[in-house]
PQR file with spaces between the fields and no chain letter, atoms N, CA, C, O and H, PARSE charges and radii, in Angstrom:
ATOM       1  N    MET     1      74.785  135.353   95.335 -0.4000 1.5000
ATOM       2  CA   MET     1      74.381  134.249   94.751 -0.0000 2.0000
ATOM       3  C    MET     1      74.827  132.924   95.667  0.5500 1.7000
ATOM       4  O    MET     1      75.828  132.920   96.384 -0.5500 1.4000
ATOM       5  N    ILE     2      73.964  131.871   95.526 -0.4000 1.5000
ATOM       6  CA   ILE     2      74.006  130.862   96.549 -0.0000 2.0000
ATOM       7  C    ILE     2      74.483  129.741   95.590  0.5500 1.7000
ATOM       8  O    ILE     2      73.996  129.758   94.460 -0.5500 1.4000
ATOM       9  H    ILE     2      73.151  131.874   94.944  0.4000 1.0000
ATOM      10  N    GLY     3      75.155  129.009   95.822 -0.4000 1.5000
ATOM      11  CA   GLY     3      75.621  127.946   95.161 -0.0000 2.0000
ATOM      12  C    GLY     3      74.854  126.420   95.723  0.5500 1.7000
ATOM      13  O    GLY     3      74.480  126.298   96.890 -0.5500 1.4000
ATOM      14  H    GLY     3      75.551  128.995   96.740  0.4000 1.0000
ATOM      15  N    ALA     4      74.734  125.550   94.906 -0.4000 1.5000
ATOM      16  CA   ALA     4      74.072  124.339   95.183 -0.0000 2.0000
ATOM      17  C    ALA     4      75.076  123.501   96.184  0.5500 1.7000
ATOM      18  O    ALA     4      76.268  123.779   96.046 -0.5500 1.4000
ATOM      19  H    ALA     4      75.037  125.649   93.958  0.4000 1.0000
ATOM      20  N    VAL     5      74.813  122.713   96.973 -0.4000 1.5000
ATOM      21  CA   VAL     5      76.067  121.988   97.729 -0.0000 2.0000
ATOM      22  C    VAL     5      75.310  120.435   97.845  0.5500 1.7000
ATOM      23  O    VAL     5      74.356  120.185   98.582 -0.5500 1.4000
ATOM      24  H    VAL     5      73.845  122.488   97.086  0.4000 1.0000
ATOM      25  N    ASP     6      75.948  119.530   96.981 -0.4000 1.5000
ATOM      26  CA   ASP     6      75.607  118.032   96.813 -0.0000 2.0000
ATOM      27  C    ASP     6      75.960  117.616   98.422  0.5500 1.7000
ATOM      28  O    ASP     6      77.123  117.369   98.739 -0.5500 1.4000
ATOM      29  H    ASP     6      76.723  119.733   96.382  0.4000 1.0000
ATOM      30  N    THR     7      75.048  117.569   99.234 -0.4000 1.5000
ATOM      31  CA   THR     7      75.201  116.826  100.472 -0.0000 2.0000
ATOM      32  C    THR     7      75.486  115.427  100.488  0.5500 1.7000
ATOM      33  O    THR     7      76.304  114.996  101.301 -0.5500 1.4000
ATOM      34  H    THR     7      74.102  117.770   98.976  0.4000 1.0000
ATOM      35  N    GLY     8      75.002  114.790   99.816 -0.4000 1.5000
ATOM      36  CA   GLY     8      75.272  113.185   99.571 -0.0000 2.0000
ATOM      37  C    GLY     8      77.175  113.252   99.389  0.5500 1.7000
ATOM      38  O    GLY     8      77.955  112.752  100.201 -0.5500 1.4000
ATOM      39  H    GLY     8      74.337  115.140   99.156  0.4000 1.0000
ATOM      40  N    ALA     9      77.498  113.860   98.354 -0.4000 1.5000
ATOM      41  CA   ALA     9      79.254  113.546   98.218 -0.0000 2.0000
ATOM      42  C    ALA     9      79.562  114.426   99.447  0.5500 1.7000
ATOM      43  O    ALA     9      80.721  114.153   99.757 -0.5500 1.4000
ATOM      44  H    ALA     9      76.865  114.266   97.695  0.4000 1.0000
ATOM      45  N    LEU    10      79.116  115.263  100.211 -0.4000 1.5000
ATOM      46  CA   LEU    10      79.844  115.865  101.338 -0.0000 2.0000
ATOM      47  C    LEU    10      79.900  114.710  102.203  0.5500 1.7000
ATOM      48  O    LEU    10      80.946  114.360  102.749 -0.5500 1.4000
ATOM      49  H    LEU    10      78.173  115.485   99.960  0.4000 1.0000
ATOM      50  N    TYR    11      78.742  114.080  102.348 -0.4000 1.5000
ATOM      51  CA   TYR    11      78.830  112.950  103.584 -0.0000 2.0000
ATOM      52  C    TYR    11      79.778  112.029  103.175  0.5500 1.7000
ATOM      53  O    TYR    11      80.602  111.644  104.004 -0.5500 1.4000
ATOM      54  H    TYR    11      77.892  114.364  101.905  0.4000 1.0000
ATOM      55  N    GLU    12      79.810  111.520  101.800 -0.4000 1.5000
ATOM      56  CA   GLU    12      80.670  110.836  101.477 -0.0000 2.0000
ATOM      57  C    GLU    12      82.255  111.108  101.763  0.5500 1.7000
ATOM      58  O    GLU    12      83.113  110.245  101.949 -0.5500 1.4000
ATOM      59  H    GLU    12      79.140  111.833  101.126  0.4000 1.0000
ATOM      60  N    LEU    13      82.411  112.418  101.753 -0.4000 1.5000
ATOM      61  CA   LEU    13      83.607  112.537  101.969 -0.0000 2.0000
ATOM      62  C    LEU    13      84.113  112.607  103.462  0.5500 1.7000
ATOM      63  O    LEU    13      85.285  112.412  103.785 -0.5500 1.4000
ATOM      64  H    LEU    13      81.713  113.119  101.601  0.4000 1.0000
ATOM      65  N    ALA    14      83.018  112.930  104.391 -0.4000 1.5000
ATOM      66  CA   ALA    14      83.361  112.952  105.905 -0.0000 2.0000
ATOM      67  C    ALA    14      83.393  111.564  106.366  0.5500 1.7000
ATOM      68  O    ALA    14      83.795  111.385  107.516 -0.5500 1.4000
ATOM      69  H    ALA    14      82.066  113.089  104.128  0.4000 1.0000
ATOM      70  N    TRP    15      83.039  110.548  105.670 -0.4000 1.5000
ATOM      71  CA   TRP    15      83.649  109.188  105.980 -0.0000 2.0000
ATOM      72  C    TRP    15      84.775  108.458  105.169  0.5500 1.7000
ATOM      73  O    TRP    15      85.429  107.510  105.606 -0.5500 1.4000
ATOM      74  H    TRP    15      82.713  110.693  104.736  0.4000 1.0000
ATOM      75  N    ALA    16      84.932  109.098  103.769 -0.4000 1.5000
ATOM      76  CA   ALA    16      85.930  108.276  103.298 -0.0000 2.0000
ATOM      77  C    ALA    16      87.343  108.665  103.343  0.5500 1.7000
ATOM      78  O    ALA    16      88.374  108.038  103.103 -0.5500 1.4000
ATOM      79  H    ALA    16      84.402  109.868  103.414  0.4000 1.0000
ATOM      80  N    ALA    17      87.115  109.854  103.712 -0.4000 1.5000
ATOM      81  CA   ALA    17      88.678  110.800  103.883 -0.0000 2.0000
ATOM      82  C    ALA    17      89.446  110.296  105.329  0.5500 1.7000
ATOM      83  O    ALA    17      90.665  110.154  105.429 -0.5500 1.4000
ATOM      84  H    ALA    17      86.277  110.364  103.907  0.4000 1.0000
ATOM      85  N    PRO    18      88.448  110.057  106.436 -0.5600 1.5000
ATOM      86  CA   PRO    18      89.348  109.558  107.326  0.2800 2.0000
ATOM      87  C    PRO    18      89.764  108.157  107.386  0.5500 1.7000
ATOM      88  O    PRO    18      90.837  107.726  107.806 -0.5500 1.4000
ATOM      89  N    LEU    19      88.670  107.435  106.862 -0.4000 1.5000
ATOM      90  CA   LEU    19      89.120  106.146  106.336 -0.0000 2.0000
ATOM      91  C    LEU    19      90.218  105.967  105.620  0.5500 1.7000
ATOM      92  O    LEU    19      90.964  105.049  105.959 -0.5500 1.4000
ATOM      93  H    LEU    19      87.798  107.786  106.520  0.4000 1.0000
ATOM      94  N    ALA    20      90.443  106.504  104.877 -0.4000 1.5000
ATOM      95  CA   ALA    20      91.709  106.515  103.797 -0.0000 2.0000
ATOM      96  C    ALA    20      93.117  106.693  104.629  0.5500 1.7000
ATOM      97  O    ALA    20      94.169  106.054  104.635 -0.5500 1.4000
ATOM      98  H    ALA    20      89.836  107.249  104.602  0.4000 1.0000
ATOM      99  N    VAL    21      92.721  107.674  105.219 -0.4000 1.5000
ATOM     100  CA   VAL    21      93.861  108.106  106.282 -0.0000 2.0000
ATOM     101  C    VAL    21      94.162  107.179  107.089  0.5500 1.7000
ATOM     102  O    VAL    21      95.364  106.923  107.032 -0.5500 1.4000
ATOM     103  H    VAL    21      91.866  108.193  105.214  0.4000 1.0000
ATOM     104  N    LEU    22      93.526  106.481  107.913 -0.4000 1.5000
ATOM     105  CA   LEU    22      93.779  105.273  108.573 -0.0000 2.0000
ATOM     106  C    LEU    22      94.093  104.176  107.960  0.5500 1.7000
ATOM     107  O    LEU    22      94.854  103.375  108.502 -0.5500 1.4000
ATOM     108  H    LEU    22      92.549  106.689  107.960  0.4000 1.0000
ATOM     109  N    VAL    23      93.548  103.939  106.682 -0.4000 1.5000
ATOM     110  CA   VAL    23      94.098  102.583  106.133 -0.0000 2.0000
ATOM     111  C    VAL    23      95.554  102.981  105.475  0.5500 1.7000
ATOM     112  O    VAL    23      96.265  102.017  105.188 -0.5500 1.4000
ATOM     113  H    VAL    23      92.930  104.590  106.241  0.4000 1.0000
ATOM     114  N    VAL    24      96.122  104.411  105.181 -0.4000 1.5000
ATOM     115  CA   VAL    24      97.171  104.631  104.557 -0.0000 2.0000
ATOM     116  C    VAL    24      98.356  104.355  105.805  0.5500 1.7000
ATOM     117  O    VAL    24      99.396  103.706  105.700 -0.5500 1.4000
ATOM     118  H    VAL    24      95.545  105.193  105.414  0.4000 1.0000
ATOM     119  N    THR    25      97.790  105.120  107.078 -0.4000 1.5000
ATOM     120  CA   THR    25      98.690  105.176  107.958 -0.0000 2.0000
ATOM     121  C    THR    25      99.215  103.664  108.434  0.5500 1.7000
ATOM     122  O    THR    25     100.383  103.298  108.568 -0.5500 1.4000
ATOM     123  H    THR    25      96.945  105.647  107.164  0.4000 1.0000
ATOM     124  N    ILE    26      97.993  102.901  108.648 -0.4000 1.5000
ATOM     125  CA   ILE    26      98.112  101.639  109.338 -0.0000 2.0000
ATOM     126  C    ILE    26      99.002  100.685  108.110  0.5500 1.7000
ATOM     127  O    ILE    26      99.660   99.748  108.564 -0.5500 1.4000
ATOM     128  H    ILE    26      97.044  103.199  108.540  0.4000 1.0000
ATOM     129  N    ALA    27      99.022  100.855  106.939 -0.4000 1.5000
ATOM     130  CA   ALA    27      99.705  100.195  105.898 -0.0000 2.0000
ATOM     131  C    ALA    27     101.175  100.748  106.046  0.5500 1.7000
ATOM     132  O    ALA    27     102.100   99.938  106.086 -0.5500 1.4000
ATOM     133  H    ALA    27      98.488  101.615  106.571  0.4000 1.0000
ATOM     134  N    TRP    28     101.398  101.991  106.122 -0.4000 1.5000
ATOM     135  CA   TRP    28     102.605  102.382  105.988 -0.0000 2.0000
ATOM     136  C    TRP    28     103.736  101.762  107.418  0.5500 1.7000
ATOM     137  O    TRP    28     104.897  101.367  107.524 -0.5500 1.4000
ATOM     138  H    TRP    28     100.646  102.649  106.089  0.4000 1.0000
ATOM     139  N    GLY    29     102.603  101.978  108.284 -0.4000 1.5000
ATOM     140  CA   GLY    29     103.315  101.490  109.625 -0.0000 2.0000
ATOM     141  C    GLY    29     103.792  100.037  109.647  0.5500 1.7000
ATOM     142  O    GLY    29     104.961   99.752  109.909 -0.5500 1.4000
ATOM     143  H    GLY    29     101.660  102.299  108.198  0.4000 1.0000
ATOM     144  N    LEU    30     103.021   99.286  109.415 -0.4000 1.5000
ATOM     145  CA   LEU    30     103.036   97.873  108.883 -0.0000 2.0000
ATOM     146  C    LEU    30     104.688   97.555  108.075  0.5500 1.7000
ATOM     147  O    LEU    30     105.526   96.695  108.346 -0.5500 1.4000
ATOM     148  H    LEU    30     102.071   99.517  109.202  0.4000 1.0000
ATOM     149  N    VAL    31     104.695   98.510  107.139 -0.4000 1.5000
ATOM     150  CA   VAL    31     105.891   98.370  106.353 -0.0000 2.0000
ATOM     151  C    VAL    31     107.097   98.641  107.202  0.5500 1.7000
ATOM     152  O    VAL    31     108.083   97.908  107.120 -0.5500 1.4000
ATOM     153  H    VAL    31     104.014   99.209  106.919  0.4000 1.0000
ATOM     154  N    ILE    32     107.053   99.710  108.048 -0.4000 1.5000
ATOM     155  CA   ILE    32     108.070  100.448  108.760 -0.0000 2.0000
ATOM     156  C    ILE    32     108.304   99.059  109.812  0.5500 1.7000
ATOM     157  O    ILE    32     109.333   98.383  109.784 -0.5500 1.4000
ATOM     158  H    ILE    32     106.253  100.306  108.115  0.4000 1.0000
ATOM     159  N    ARG    33     107.194   98.804  110.686 -0.4000 1.5000
ATOM     160  CA   ARG    33     107.644   97.891  111.726 -0.0000 2.0000
ATOM     161  C    ARG    33     108.138   96.550  111.399  0.5500 1.7000
ATOM     162  O    ARG    33     109.054   95.973  111.985 -0.5500 1.4000
ATOM     163  H    ARG    33     106.358   99.353  110.709  0.4000 1.0000
ATOM     164  N    GLY    34     107.376   96.054  110.305 -0.4000 1.5000
ATOM     165  CA   GLY    34     107.834   94.809  109.487 -0.0000 2.0000
ATOM     166  C    GLY    34     109.166   94.883  109.141  0.5500 1.7000
ATOM     167  O    GLY    34     109.813   93.911  109.531 -0.5500 1.4000
ATOM     168  H    GLY    34     106.632   96.522  109.829  0.4000 1.0000
ATOM     169  N    THR    35     109.801   95.740  108.522 -0.4000 1.5000
ATOM     170  CA   THR    35     111.123   95.838  107.906 -0.0000 2.0000
ATOM     171  C    THR    35     112.250   96.203  109.236  0.5500 1.7000
ATOM     172  O    THR    35     113.345   95.648  109.323 -0.5500 1.4000
ATOM     173  H    THR    35     109.275   96.529  108.206  0.4000 1.0000
ATOM     174  N    THR    36     111.818   97.092  110.089 -0.4000 1.5000
ATOM     175  CA   THR    36     112.843   97.088  111.218 -0.0000 2.0000
ATOM     176  C    THR    36     113.006   95.813  112.169  0.5500 1.7000
ATOM     177  O    THR    36     114.096   95.526  112.664 -0.5500 1.4000
ATOM     178  H    THR    36     110.929   97.543  110.019  0.4000 1.0000
ATOM     179  N    SER    37     111.977   95.155  112.361 -0.4000 1.5000
ATOM     180  CA   SER    37     111.956   94.043  112.963 -0.0000 2.0000
ATOM     181  C    SER    37     112.472   92.769  112.379  0.5500 1.7000
ATOM     182  O    SER    37     113.004   91.890  113.056 -0.5500 1.4000
ATOM     183  H    SER    37     111.092   95.388  111.958  0.4000 1.0000
ATOM     184  N    ALA    38     112.260   92.706  110.892 -0.4000 1.5000
ATOM     185  CA   ALA    38     113.053   91.599  110.278 -0.0000 2.0000
ATOM     186  C    ALA    38     114.441   91.737  110.342  0.5500 1.7000
ATOM     187  O    ALA    38     115.197   90.811  110.637 -0.5500 1.4000
ATOM     188  H    ALA    38     111.828   93.421  110.342  0.4000 1.0000
ATOM     189  N    LEU    39     114.895   93.208  109.994 -0.4000 1.5000
ATOM     190  CA   LEU    39     116.534   93.317  110.308 -0.0000 2.0000
ATOM     191  C    LEU    39     117.084   93.164  111.535  0.5500 1.7000
ATOM     192  O    LEU    39     118.253   92.816  111.699 -0.5500 1.4000
ATOM     193  H    LEU    39     114.282   93.960  109.755  0.4000 1.0000
ATOM     194  N    GLU    40     116.190   93.442  112.560 -0.4000 1.5000
ATOM     195  CA   GLU    40     116.709   93.317  114.158 -0.0000 2.0000
ATOM     196  C    GLU    40     116.887   91.987  114.319  0.5500 1.7000
ATOM     197  O    GLU    40     117.898   91.539  114.861 -0.5500 1.4000
ATOM     198  H    GLU    40     115.240   93.725  112.427  0.4000 1.0000
ATOM     199  N    ALA    41     115.652   91.027  113.738 -0.4000 1.5000
ATOM     200  CA   ALA    41     115.635   89.774  114.105 -0.0000 2.0000
ATOM     201  C    ALA    41     116.735   89.039  113.214  0.5500 1.7000
ATOM     202  O    ALA    41     117.333   88.091  113.722 -0.5500 1.4000
ATOM     203  H    ALA    41     114.831   91.391  113.298  0.4000 1.0000
ATOM     204  N    ARG    42     117.008   89.402  112.006 -0.4000 1.5000
ATOM     205  CA   ARG    42     118.174   88.726  111.131 -0.0000 2.0000
ATOM     206  C    ARG    42     119.379   89.105  111.830  0.5500 1.7000
ATOM     207  O    ARG    42     120.173   88.193  112.063 -0.5500 1.4000
ATOM     208  H    ARG    42     116.522   90.173  111.593  0.4000 1.0000
ATOM     209  N    ARG    43     119.673   90.280  112.213 -0.4000 1.5000
ATOM     210  CA   ARG    43     120.871   90.829  112.735 -0.0000 2.0000
ATOM     211  C    ARG    43     121.416   89.607  114.223  0.5500 1.7000
ATOM     212  O    ARG    43     122.529   89.320  114.665 -0.5500 1.4000
ATOM     213  H    ARG    43     119.028   91.021  112.024  0.4000 1.0000
ATOM     214  N    ASP    44     120.089   89.193  114.585 -0.4000 1.5000
ATOM     215  CA   ASP    44     120.137   88.363  115.961 -0.0000 2.0000
ATOM     216  C    ASP    44     120.338   86.816  115.574  0.5500 1.7000
ATOM     217  O    ASP    44     120.661   85.964  116.402 -0.5500 1.4000
ATOM     218  H    ASP    44     119.185   89.427  114.226  0.4000 1.0000
ATOM     219  N    GLY    45     120.123   86.575  114.304 -0.4000 1.5000
ATOM     220  CA   GLY    45     120.199   85.359  114.057 -0.0000 2.0000
ATOM     221  C    GLY    45     119.058   84.552  113.729  0.5500 1.7000
ATOM     222  O    GLY    45     119.194   83.497  113.110 -0.5500 1.4000
ATOM     223  H    GLY    45     119.860   87.267  113.631  0.4000 1.0000
ATOM     224  N    ARG    46     117.723   85.068  114.181 -0.4000 1.5000
ATOM     225  CA   ARG    46     116.386   84.451  114.189 -0.0000 2.0000
ATOM     226  C    ARG    46     115.993   84.742  113.016  0.5500 1.7000
ATOM     227  O    ARG    46     115.440   85.796  112.703 -0.5500 1.4000
ATOM     228  H    ARG    46     117.613   85.925  114.685  0.4000 1.0000
ATOM     229  N    THR    47     116.364   83.433  111.979 -0.4000 1.5000
ATOM     230  CA   THR    47     115.783   83.520  110.739 -0.0000 2.0000
ATOM     231  C    THR    47     114.242   83.583  110.379  0.5500 1.7000
ATOM     232  O    THR    47     113.731   84.296  109.516 -0.5500 1.4000
ATOM     233  H    THR    47     116.813   82.577  112.234  0.4000 1.0000
ATOM     234  N    VAL    48     113.446   82.450  111.443 -0.4000 1.5000
ATOM     235  CA   VAL    48     111.950   82.247  111.146 -0.0000 2.0000
ATOM     236  C    VAL    48     111.345   83.709  111.845  0.5500 1.7000
ATOM     237  O    VAL    48     110.461   84.212  111.151 -0.5500 1.4000
ATOM     238  H    VAL    48     113.861   81.870  112.144  0.4000 1.0000
ATOM     239  N    PRO    49     111.585   84.260  112.758 -0.5600 1.5000
ATOM     240  CA   PRO    49     110.818   85.603  112.981  0.2800 2.0000
ATOM     241  C    PRO    49     111.142   86.614  112.011  0.5500 1.7000
ATOM     242  O    PRO    49     110.275   87.322  111.499 -0.5500 1.4000
ATOM     243  N    ALA    50     112.341   86.699  111.752 -0.4000 1.5000
ATOM     244  CA   ALA    50     112.813   87.674  110.261 -0.0000 2.0000
ATOM     245  C    ALA    50     111.938   87.473  109.218  0.5500 1.7000
ATOM     246  O    ALA    50     111.562   88.467  108.596 -0.5500 1.4000
ATOM     247  H    ALA    50     113.045   86.124  112.168  0.4000 1.0000
ATOM     248  N    GLY    51     111.494   86.251  108.868 -0.4000 1.5000
ATOM     249  CA   GLY    51     111.004   86.026  107.676 -0.0000 2.0000
ATOM     250  C    GLY    51     109.484   86.422  107.995  0.5500 1.7000
ATOM     251  O    GLY    51     108.903   87.083  107.134 -0.5500 1.4000
ATOM     252  H    GLY    51     111.800   85.444  109.374  0.4000 1.0000
ATOM     253  N    LEU    52     108.932   86.144  108.925 -0.4000 1.5000
ATOM     254  CA   LEU    52     107.402   86.364  109.199 -0.0000 2.0000
ATOM     255  C    LEU    52     107.504   87.777  109.328  0.5500 1.7000
ATOM     256  O    LEU    52     106.522   88.289  108.790 -0.5500 1.4000
ATOM     257  H    LEU    52     109.404   85.607  109.624  0.4000 1.0000
ATOM     258  N    HIS    53     108.416   88.781  109.901 -0.4000 1.5000
ATOM     259  CA   HIS    53     108.361   90.045  109.841 -0.0000 2.0000
ATOM     260  C    HIS    53     108.515   90.759  108.727  0.5500 1.7000
ATOM     261  O    HIS    53     108.160   91.933  108.627 -0.5500 1.4000
ATOM     262  H    HIS    53     109.214   88.365  110.338  0.4000 1.0000
ATOM     263  N    ALA    54     109.190   89.923  107.597 -0.4000 1.5000
ATOM     264  CA   ALA    54     109.534   90.629  106.290 -0.0000 2.0000
ATOM     265  C    ALA    54     108.010   90.412  105.467  0.5500 1.7000
ATOM     266  O    ALA    54     107.649   91.237  104.628 -0.5500 1.4000
ATOM     267  H    ALA    54     109.479   88.969  107.678  0.4000 1.0000
ATOM     268  N    LEU    55     107.161   89.187  105.820 -0.4000 1.5000
ATOM     269  CA   LEU    55     105.881   88.944  105.354 -0.0000 2.0000
ATOM     270  C    LEU    55     105.165   90.200  106.110  0.5500 1.7000
ATOM     271  O    LEU    55     104.746   91.027  105.301 -0.5500 1.4000
ATOM     272  H    LEU    55     107.454   88.516  106.502  0.4000 1.0000
ATOM     273  N    VAL    56     104.991   90.445  107.122 -0.4000 1.5000
ATOM     274  CA   VAL    56     104.279   91.834  107.740 -0.0000 2.0000
ATOM     275  C    VAL    56     104.374   92.845  106.804  0.5500 1.7000
ATOM     276  O    VAL    56     103.385   93.296  106.226 -0.5500 1.4000
ATOM     277  H    VAL    56     105.332   89.773  107.779  0.4000 1.0000
ATOM     278  N    ALA    57     105.937   93.376  106.547 -0.4000 1.5000
ATOM     279  CA   ALA    57     106.385   94.233  105.816 -0.0000 2.0000
ATOM     280  C    ALA    57     105.751   94.226  104.458  0.5500 1.7000
ATOM     281  O    ALA    57     105.332   95.324  104.093 -0.5500 1.4000
ATOM     282  H    ALA    57     106.740   93.009  107.016  0.4000 1.0000
ATOM     283  N    ILE    58     105.580   93.144  103.569 -0.4000 1.5000
ATOM     284  CA   ILE    58     105.514   92.757  102.370 -0.0000 2.0000
ATOM     285  C    ILE    58     103.788   92.946  102.540  0.5500 1.7000
ATOM     286  O    ILE    58     103.369   93.818  101.780 -0.5500 1.4000
ATOM     287  H    ILE    58     105.921   92.252  103.866  0.4000 1.0000
ATOM     288  N    ALA    59     103.070   92.510  103.110 -0.4000 1.5000
ATOM     289  CA   ALA    59     101.416   92.785  103.527 -0.0000 2.0000
ATOM     290  C    ALA    59     101.397   94.329  103.446  0.5500 1.7000
ATOM     291  O    ALA    59     100.852   95.013  102.581 -0.5500 1.4000
ATOM     292  H    ALA    59     103.411   91.800  103.727  0.4000 1.0000
ATOM     293  N    GLY    60     102.129   94.754  104.561 -0.4000 1.5000
ATOM     294  CA   GLY    60     101.861   96.467  104.466 -0.0000 2.0000
ATOM     295  C    GLY    60     101.875   97.217  103.103  0.5500 1.7000
ATOM     296  O    GLY    60     101.017   97.996  102.690 -0.5500 1.4000
ATOM     297  H    GLY    60     102.572   94.198  105.264  0.4000 1.0000
ATOM     298  N    ALA    61     103.067   96.809  102.466 -0.4000 1.5000
ATOM     299  CA   ALA    61     103.372   97.578  101.278 -0.0000 2.0000
ATOM     300  C    ALA    61     102.494   97.282  100.093  0.5500 1.7000
ATOM     301  O    ALA    61     102.282   98.021   99.132 -0.5500 1.4000
ATOM     302  H    ALA    61     103.765   96.176  102.802  0.4000 1.0000
ATOM     303  N    ALA    62     101.967   95.948  100.347 -0.4000 1.5000
ATOM     304  CA   ALA    62     100.693   95.209   99.208 -0.0000 2.0000
ATOM     305  C    ALA    62      99.724   96.239   99.502  0.5500 1.7000
ATOM     306  O    ALA    62      99.377   96.932   98.546 -0.5500 1.4000
ATOM     307  H    ALA    62     102.140   95.347  101.127  0.4000 1.0000
ATOM     308  N    LEU    63      99.190   96.492  100.692 -0.4000 1.5000
ATOM     309  CA   LEU    63      97.863   97.339  101.222 -0.0000 2.0000
ATOM     310  C    LEU    63      98.240   98.579  100.985  0.5500 1.7000
ATOM     311  O    LEU    63      97.300   99.333  100.732 -0.5500 1.4000
ATOM     312  H    LEU    63      99.472   95.929  101.469  0.4000 1.0000
ATOM     313  N    PHE    64      99.196   99.008  100.979 -0.4000 1.5000
ATOM     314  CA   PHE    64      99.724  100.849  100.739 -0.0000 2.0000
ATOM     315  C    PHE    64      99.589  100.791   99.613  0.5500 1.7000
ATOM     316  O    PHE    64      98.701  101.534   99.195 -0.5500 1.4000
ATOM     317  H    PHE    64      99.960   98.396  101.183  0.4000 1.0000
ATOM     318  N    THR    65     100.307   99.968   98.581 -0.4000 1.5000
ATOM     319  CA   THR    65      99.961  100.166   97.002 -0.0000 2.0000
ATOM     320  C    THR    65      98.696   99.977   96.651  0.5500 1.7000
ATOM     321  O    THR    65      98.169  100.926   96.071 -0.5500 1.4000
ATOM     322  H    THR    65     101.029   99.365   98.920  0.4000 1.0000
ATOM     323  N    ALA    66      98.070   99.051   96.829 -0.4000 1.5000
ATOM     324  CA   ALA    66      96.494   98.998   96.682 -0.0000 2.0000
ATOM     325  C    ALA    66      95.879  100.221   96.923  0.5500 1.7000
ATOM     326  O    ALA    66      95.217  100.763   96.038 -0.5500 1.4000
ATOM     327  H    ALA    66      98.499   98.280   97.300  0.4000 1.0000
ATOM     328  N    ALA    67      96.041  100.774   98.152 -0.4000 1.5000
ATOM     329  CA   ALA    67      95.216  102.074   98.581 -0.0000 2.0000
ATOM     330  C    ALA    67      95.767  103.317   97.945  0.5500 1.7000
ATOM     331  O    ALA    67      95.069  104.330   97.987 -0.5500 1.4000
ATOM     332  H    ALA    67      96.578  100.334   98.871  0.4000 1.0000
ATOM     333  N    LEU    68      96.909  103.352   97.377 -0.4000 1.5000
ATOM     334  CA   LEU    68      97.422  104.176   96.301 -0.0000 2.0000
ATOM     335  C    LEU    68      96.769  104.244   95.129  0.5500 1.7000
ATOM     336  O    LEU    68      96.215  105.282   94.767 -0.5500 1.4000
ATOM     337  H    LEU    68      97.476  102.529   97.343  0.4000 1.0000
ATOM     338  N    VAL    69      96.769  103.130   94.413 -0.4000 1.5000
ATOM     339  CA   VAL    69      96.022  102.960   93.326 -0.0000 2.0000
ATOM     340  C    VAL    69      94.657  103.033   93.139  0.5500 1.7000
ATOM     341  O    VAL    69      94.147  103.671   92.218 -0.5500 1.4000
ATOM     342  H    VAL    69      97.219  102.286   94.707  0.4000 1.0000
ATOM     343  N    PHE    70      93.914  102.282   94.138 -0.4000 1.5000
ATOM     344  CA   PHE    70      92.741  102.699   94.354 -0.0000 2.0000
ATOM     345  C    PHE    70      92.273  104.327   94.324  0.5500 1.7000
ATOM     346  O    PHE    70      91.451  104.834   93.561 -0.5500 1.4000
ATOM     347  H    PHE    70      94.328  101.763   94.887  0.4000 1.0000
ATOM     348  N    GLY    71      93.164  105.074   95.542 -0.4000 1.5000
ATOM     349  CA   GLY    71      92.972  106.637   95.061 -0.0000 2.0000
ATOM     350  C    GLY    71      93.235  107.131   93.911  0.5500 1.7000
ATOM     351  O    GLY    71      92.407  107.871   93.380 -0.5500 1.4000
ATOM     352  H    GLY    71      93.831  104.662   96.161  0.4000 1.0000
ATOM     353  N    LEU    72      94.246  106.876   93.388 -0.4000 1.5000
ATOM     354  CA   LEU    72      94.393  107.560   91.830 -0.0000 2.0000
ATOM     355  C    LEU    72      93.483  107.081   90.701  0.5500 1.7000
ATOM     356  O    LEU    72      93.462  107.699   89.636 -0.5500 1.4000
ATOM     357  H    LEU    72      94.918  106.275   93.820  0.4000 1.0000
ATOM     358  N    ILE    73      92.743  106.014   90.899 -0.4000 1.5000
ATOM     359  CA   ILE    73      91.657  105.416   90.202 -0.0000 2.0000
ATOM     360  C    ILE    73      90.442  106.353   90.453  0.5500 1.7000
ATOM     361  O    ILE    73      89.774  106.818   89.529 -0.5500 1.4000
ATOM     362  H    ILE    73      92.760  105.512   91.764  0.4000 1.0000
ATOM     363  N    ILE    74      90.242  106.557   91.552 -0.4000 1.5000
ATOM     364  CA   ILE    74      88.866  107.412   91.828 -0.0000 2.0000
ATOM     365  C    ILE    74      89.344  108.750   91.589  0.5500 1.7000
ATOM     366  O    ILE    74      88.421  109.367   91.058 -0.5500 1.4000
ATOM     367  H    ILE    74      90.784  106.180   92.303  0.4000 1.0000
ATOM     368  N    MET    75      90.375  109.500   91.736 -0.4000 1.5000
ATOM     369  CA   MET    75      90.576  110.748   91.381 -0.0000 2.0000
ATOM     370  C    MET    75      90.580  111.005   90.071  0.5500 1.7000
ATOM     371  O    MET    75      90.274  112.142   89.711 -0.5500 1.4000
ATOM     372  H    MET    75      91.125  108.998   92.167  0.4000 1.0000
ATOM     373  N    THR    76      90.901  110.082   89.173 -0.4000 1.5000
ATOM     374  CA   THR    76      91.021  110.311   87.898 -0.0000 2.0000
ATOM     375  C    THR    76      89.593  109.865   87.017  0.5500 1.7000
ATOM     376  O    THR    76      89.609  110.077   85.804 -0.5500 1.4000
ATOM     377  H    THR    76      91.149  109.159   89.466  0.4000 1.0000
ATOM     378  N    THR    77      88.553  109.342   87.544 -0.4000 1.5000
ATOM     379  CA   THR    77      87.337  108.928   87.086 -0.0000 2.0000
ATOM     380  C    THR    77      86.321  109.975   87.678  0.5500 1.7000
ATOM     381  O    THR    77      85.136  109.982   87.344 -0.5500 1.4000
ATOM     382  H    THR    77      88.540  109.170   88.529  0.4000 1.0000
ATOM     383  N    LYS    78      86.672  110.544   88.260 -0.4000 1.5000
ATOM     384  CA   LYS    78      85.826  111.494   88.940 -0.0000 2.0000
ATOM     385  C    LYS    78      85.762  112.893   88.254  0.5500 1.7000
ATOM     386  O    LYS    78      85.072  113.789   88.741 -0.5500 1.4000
ATOM     387  H    LYS    78      87.634  110.539   88.532  0.4000 1.0000
């Protein structure tokens, strides 16, 4: 028995999955890098760089959360 293959969905998966992996990896990297740099800068008494690094961590966390929510919405609607 030969099953039908939806090639459009297969092509969509071929570009969407690597893009999702890239976005989630970069977002989580921003969280880790921003957090560790902020803590190190704060420990050294550099408050302005610590705040900027904290903003990078917050932006990464927001991007990570948005990607997670978007993925959950896509999975529950299809």
